[in-house]
C-alpha positions as CSV (number, residue, x, y, z in Angstrom):
1,X,160.2,110.2,135.1
2,X,158.3,113.3,133.8
3,X,157.0,115.8,136.3
4,X,157.3,119.1,133.5
5,X,155.2,120.6,131.0
6,X,156.0,123.4,128.1
7,X,154.5,126.7,128.6
8,X,154.1,128.9,124.7
9,X,156.2,132.0,124.9
10,X,156.9,134.3,122.3
11,X,161.0,134.1,122.8
12,X,163.1,133.1,119.7
13,X,166.4,132.1,119.3
14,X,168.9,133.0,115.9
15,X,171.1,130.9,114.5
16,X,174.1,132.5,114.0
17,X,174.9,130.2,110.7
18,X,172.4,131.6,109.1
19,X,170.1,134.2,111.4
20,X,166.7,132.3,111.1
21,X,165.0,133.3,113.7
22,X,163.3,130.2,115.5
23,X,160.2,130.5,118.0
24,X,160.7,127.8,121.3
25,X,159.0,127.7,124.5
26,X,160.0,127.5,128.6
27,X,159.7,124.1,130.6
28,X,158.2,124.8,133.3
29,X,158.8,122.4,136.3
30,X,156.2,121.5,138.0
31,X,157.0,118.4,141.3
32,X,154.5,118.9,144.4
33,X,154.0,116.7,147.4
34,X,153.2,117.4,151.0
35,X,155.0,116.5,154.2
36,X,154.9,116.5,157.6
37,X,157.9,115.8,160.5
38,X,156.8,113.0,162.7
39,X,158.6,113.3,165.8
40,X,157.8,114.0,169.9
41,X,154.8,111.6,171.8
42,X,152.2,112.0,169.3
43,X,149.6,109.6,167.2
44,X,149.0,111.5,163.9
45,X,146.2,110.7,162.0
46,X,146.7,111.5,158.1
47,X,144.8,112.4,155.2
48,X,146.1,111.2,151.3
49,X,145.3,114.9,150.0
50,X,145.3,113.0,146.2
51,X,145.8,109.7,144.7
52,X,149.2,109.1,144.4
53,X,152.1,107.6,147.0
54,X,153.0,107.5,150.8
55,X,156.7,107.4,151.4
56,X,157.1,107.0,155.1
57,X,160.9,107.1,156.3
58,X,161.7,106.4,159.2
59,X,165.1,108.0,161.0
60,X,167.2,105.2,162.9
61,X,167.4,106.2,166.0
62,X,170.2,105.2,168.8
63,X,167.6,103.1,170.7
64,X,166.8,101.0,167.6
65,X,163.2,101.6,168.3
66,X,159.7,100.9,166.7
67,X,157.0,102.4,165.6
68,X,153.1,100.7,164.3
69,X,151.1,102.3,162.1
70,X,148.2,101.9,160.9
71,X,146.8,102.5,157.2
72,X,143.4,102.3,156.5
73,X,142.3,99.1,158.8
74,X,145.8,97.8,157.6
75,X,148.1,97.8,160.4
76,X,151.7,97.7,159.9
77,X,155.0,98.0,161.9
78,X,158.2,100.0,161.0
79,X,162.1,99.9,162.2
80,X,164.5,102.8,162.1
81,X,166.1,102.8,158.8
82,X,163.5,101.4,157.2
83,X,160.5,103.1,154.1
84,X,158.2,102.3,152.8
85,X,156.0,102.9,149.5
86,X,152.7,103.2,149.8
87,X,149.8,103.1,146.7
88,X,147.4,105.3,147.9
89,X,143.7,106.9,146.7
90,X,142.3,110.3,147.7
91,X,141.0,110.4,151.7
92,X,143.0,107.1,152.9
93,X,143.9,107.7,156.8
94,X,147.7,107.6,157.9
95,X,147.9,107.0,161.9
96,X,151.7,107.3,162.5
97,X,152.4,107.0,166.4
98,X,155.5,107.3,167.6
99,X,156.0,104.9,171.1
100,X,159.7,106.5,171.4
101,X,160.5,109.8,172.2
102,X,163.6,109.8,170.4
103,X,161.6,108.2,167.1
104,X,160.8,110.9,164.3
105,X,159.5,110.1,160.6
106,X,159.0,111.5,157.2
107,X,155.3,110.9,155.3
108,X,155.4,112.3,151.7
109,X,152.2,112.1,149.6
110,X,153.6,111.8,146.2
111,X,150.8,112.8,143.5
112,X,150.7,109.5,140.6
113,X,150.9,111.4,137.5
114,X,154.5,112.9,139.1
115,X,156.3,109.9,138.6
116,X,153.8,108.6,135.5
117,X,157.1,105.4,134.3
118,X,157.4,104.4,138.4
119,X,153.4,104.4,139.0
120,X,152.8,102.5,136.1
121,X,154.9,99.5,137.0
122,X,153.8,99.9,140.7
123,X,150.1,99.9,139.9
124,X,150.2,96.8,137.2
125,X,151.9,94.6,140.1
126,X,149.7,96.2,142.8
127,X,148.4,92.7,144.4
128,X,152.6,91.9,144.7
129,X,153.0,95.4,146.7
130,X,149.9,95.5,149.1
131,X,151.2,95.8,152.1
132,X,153.7,98.6,150.5
133,X,157.0,98.6,148.8
134,X,160.0,97.9,152.1
135,X,163.5,98.5,151.9
136,X,166.5,99.8,154.3
137,X,167.6,103.2,153.7
138,X,171.0,103.1,152.8
139,X,173.8,106.7,153.5
140,X,172.4,107.9,150.6
141,X,168.4,108.5,152.2
142,X,170.4,108.2,155.6
143,X,172.0,112.1,154.5
144,X,168.8,113.4,153.0
145,X,166.9,112.5,155.9
146,X,168.6,114.0,158.6
147,X,169.0,117.3,156.9
148,X,165.5,117.4,156.4
149,X,165.1,117.1,159.7
150,X,167.4,119.4,160.8
151,X,166.2,121.9,158.2
152,X,162.5,121.8,159.6
153,X,163.8,123.6,162.5
154,X,164.7,126.9,160.4
155,X,161.5,129.1,159.5
156,X,164.1,130.4,156.8
157,X,162.5,130.9,153.5
158,X,165.9,129.5,151.9
159,X,165.9,126.2,154.0
160,X,162.2,125.7,152.9
161,X,163.1,125.7,149.8
162,X,165.6,123.0,150.6
163,X,163.6,120.8,152.2
164,X,161.9,121.2,149.1
165,X,165.0,120.5,147.1
166,X,165.9,117.2,149.5
167,X,162.5,115.6,149.0
168,X,162.9,115.2,145.6
169,X,165.8,114.5,145.9
170,X,165.1,111.6,148.5
171,X,162.4,110.3,145.7
172,X,164.7,110.1,143.1
173,X,166.6,108.6,144.6
174,X,164.3,105.3,146.2
175,X,163.1,105.3,142.8
176,X,166.3,104.9,141.3
177,X,167.2,102.3,143.6
178,X,164.7,100.0,142.9
179,X,162.8,101.1,139.5
180,X,166.1,98.8,137.7
181,X,165.0,97.6,134.0
182,X,165.7,94.3,133.6
183,X,164.4,91.9,130.8
184,X,161.3,91.6,132.1
185,X,160.8,95.2,132.5
186,X,160.2,94.9,137.0
187,X,160.4,96.7,139.7
188,X,163.4,95.7,142.0
189,X,162.4,95.0,145.9
190,X,166.6,94.9,146.3
191,X,169.3,96.2,143.4
192,X,171.8,93.6,146.2
193,X,169.9,91.6,146.2
194,X,168.8,91.3,142.4
195,X,172.6,91.9,141.7
196,X,173.5,88.2,143.6
197,X,170.5,86.9,141.5
198,X,172.0,87.2,138.4
199,X,175.9,86.3,139.5
200,X,174.0,83.3,140.9
201,X,172.1,82.7,137.1
202,X,176.2,83.7,135.9
203,X,177.6,80.3,138.1
204,X,175.1,77.9,136.9
205,X,175.2,79.1,133.5
206,X,179.0,78.8,133.7
207,X,178.9,75.4,133.5
208,X,175.4,72.9,133.3
209,X,177.2,69.9,134.6
210,X,177.4,70.9,137.6
211,X,174.6,70.4,140.0
212,X,174.6,73.5,142.3
213,X,172.2,72.8,145.7
214,X,171.0,76.5,147.2
215,X,173.4,76.4,150.1
216,X,175.6,76.3,148.0
217,X,174.8,79.3,145.6
218,X,174.3,81.8,148.6
219,X,177.5,80.9,150.0
220,X,178.5,81.8,146.0
221,X,177.5,84.7,146.1
222,X,177.1,86.2,149.7
223,X,174.0,86.1,150.9
224,X,171.1,83.8,153.0
225,X,169.7,81.2,151.5
226,X,166.7,83.1,151.8
């Protein structure tokens, strides 16, 4: 992930060994995202501020409710505890409708060039992810989103700075879980599923005389037949 740039400076370092001085540049950190907390019984209509990605994180609630949303002309449905990443263009419209007062979600807009490696892989498989890249929250995502929602009610500058750092953390964590470099350099939808596929592959290659059925393999690796 690259979101830094170099800015020329007149700073220098001196080597203790030979006393020689070298010029160096400071590195500026750039990661400009925009977000909003989607809560209460409201219908939110948002417009993408730039080309990039829309990351929706739907916090799980005790009611286990669902929320419908529209992205341009396409309709989708999310359940509590799910997250989705959509590729968006500037001006794309999101309509999110909370149908339960306990529903809380976070919408994050991420510029395309903020996550170069992931952006390239995503757009290379754009037809595969035309309906977004949907995942379930793990404990880390749950912790981060809960903290973001808690801090959002505070008006202190430090709270807002903390929210920004948590949002970067949640973006990085999601991409690290999705962006698995296998031999084909593909984005894997679910790391756990990918590992089970590799395990099944090991069983097959261990003894080619055995003719495993799909039910047998799924039972061996601990997953369903799909």
